[in-house]
LOSE-589205 format. One line per field, with one value per residue (C-alpha): y, z, x. Coordinates in Angstrom, 3 decimals. Layout:
<rs>
north	[Y;...]
up	[Z;...]
east	[X;...]
</rs>
This chain:
<rs>
north	[162.264;161.176;158.918;158.104;154.431;153.318;153.214;154.549;154.419;153.720;156.689;154.474;152.757;153.583;155.649;153.201;150.328;152.453;153.607;150.003;148.855;151.678;150.818;147.025;146.962;144.753;145.253;146.619;144.560;146.461;144.392;146.148;144.589;144.932;145.560;146.034;143.501;141.163;140.834;143.169;146.602;146.447;149.749;151.613;150.137;150.085;153.722;155.172;152.643;153.597;157.274;156.573;154.467;157.284;159.748;157.420;156.844;160.606;161.147;158.605;160.259;163.657;162.292;160.664;163.903;165.887;163.346;163.606;167.400;167.411;164.994;167.241;170.276;168.472;167.470;171.025;172.447;169.937;170.871;174.586;174.111;172.036;174.671;177.482;176.636;177.280;178.094;176.154;175.026;173.540;172.975;175.281;178.149;178.819;180.840;182.289;182.122;183.773;186.054;184.561;184.718;185.521;189.334]
up	[-115.727;-112.385;-110.191;-106.580;-105.597;-103.437;-99.698;-97.874;-99.637;-97.317;-97.384;-97.242;-100.624;-102.671;-105.769;-108.145;-106.933;-107.396;-110.863;-111.937;-110.721;-112.673;-115.917;-115.719;-114.155;-111.257;-108.037;-104.944;-101.834;-98.580;-95.409;-92.262;-88.998;-86.373;-83.048;-80.894;-78.078;-78.216;-74.437;-71.811;-71.748;-68.214;-68.532;-68.875;-65.544;-63.587;-64.071;-62.250;-59.432;-59.135;-58.937;-56.331;-54.312;-54.366;-53.165;-50.318;-49.304;-49.351;-47.192;-44.631;-44.658;-44.077;-41.194;-39.629;-39.954;-38.302;-35.451;-34.936;-34.967;-32.375;-30.206;-30.329;-29.522;-26.562;-25.199;-25.656;-23.846;-21.018;-20.693;-20.620;-18.149;-15.885;-16.053;-14.868;-11.314;-12.103;-14.848;-18.121;-19.150;-22.483;-23.470;-20.840;-21.608;-18.851;-19.382;-16.544;-17.564;-14.531;-11.781;-8.510;-5.639;-3.192;-3.442]
east	[-119.537;-118.128;-120.242;-119.578;-119.518;-122.433;-121.836;-118.806;-115.479;-112.582;-110.173;-107.071;-107.443;-104.336;-105.011;-103.314;-105.520;-108.628;-107.553;-106.730;-110.148;-111.818;-109.993;-110.352;-113.806;-112.713;-114.660;-112.965;-113.589;-113.404;-113.160;-114.337;-113.273;-115.947;-114.201;-117.301;-117.508;-120.469;-120.923;-122.312;-120.586;-119.132;-117.272;-120.565;-121.710;-118.442;-117.439;-120.507;-120.053;-116.374;-117.294;-119.988;-117.525;-114.974;-117.620;-118.631;-115.007;-114.408;-117.485;-116.272;-112.842;-114.407;-116.504;-113.427;-111.443;-114.240;-114.447;-110.676;-110.866;-113.667;-111.677;-108.611;-110.768;-112.336;-108.912;-107.661;-110.680;-110.185;-106.504;-107.299;-110.163;-107.914;-105.231;-107.473;-106.511;-102.862;-100.392;-100.368;-96.899;-95.861;-92.241;-90.782;-93.164;-95.645;-98.799;-100.771;-104.416;-106.000;-104.900;-103.868;-106.367;-103.538;-103.543]
</rs>
């Protein structure tokens, strides 16, 4: 009849040590190192704050990009509106936006 030892048996005990302990009746001592920290688990708190900070920074970046885009659009509209009185020239290319009143 085979009986299991009480508790959890560590899977890394060599077979010869286990067999010797079974034949001689010596106990097997298993030392378990506890690696859990005893202090406050900061990682559990810091990760959500890091994610929230990244979301806030992304939101501010998106708002800044939209403000820049609106500024560029306003300057473009001002340049086009100012050019209605005459031709609009950029880099040697001149566009005539309206017909001349001198017909």
